[in-house]
N, C-alpha and C positions, 0 to 999 in steps of 0.2 A: 808547338805544345803548352803556348800558354790557355790557351782558352777549355785542354783537357784541365790542367791542373783549379782552374778557375772553377772547372762543372765540376770538380771532384770536392771541395773545398766546401762550395755551396749548398747542392745538392747531391750526396752522393747515393742517396736513396732513388733519387727520380734515374738517374744511373743505372742502378743496377735493376730496376725494376723494369727499368726500357732494354736492355741486355738480354734481360731474361724473358720477355715477352716474345724477341725478336730466336731466342735460342729455342722455347717452346715449338712456336710457329714453324719453324724449320723444319724439326723431331716432327711434326707434323703430318707433314709434305712428306719428308722424305718414309715415314710409315706407311700414310697411301699407296707411295709410287712403290714401296717394294711390296705390300698386298696387290696391287694391278701385278706387277712384275709376277708375284706366286701364281696368280689364276692364270694369266698366260701362260705359262710354262708346264702347269698343271694339264691348260687345255689343250696345247701339243705333246703333252706328252700321254692323254687317252685318244687321242686323233690317229695316234700315230701304231701301227699293226702290223711288226715285223712278216708275221707269219704271212700276210698277205703282197708283199713285196718282195719277197722269196721265192725267184724261181726255181724248179730243178731241173 
């Protein structure tokens, strides 16, 4: 924990910028994954037609 304390005392701005960049990258990747998931779910929903699969 000494390294963390020394990093915070010497360059707190660099540490916060680095953490912010990592969080922003994670949010961007999660957003893209969510959009791809919604796209796949829409394709599955559009391809499913319950009237054709229902036999009387």
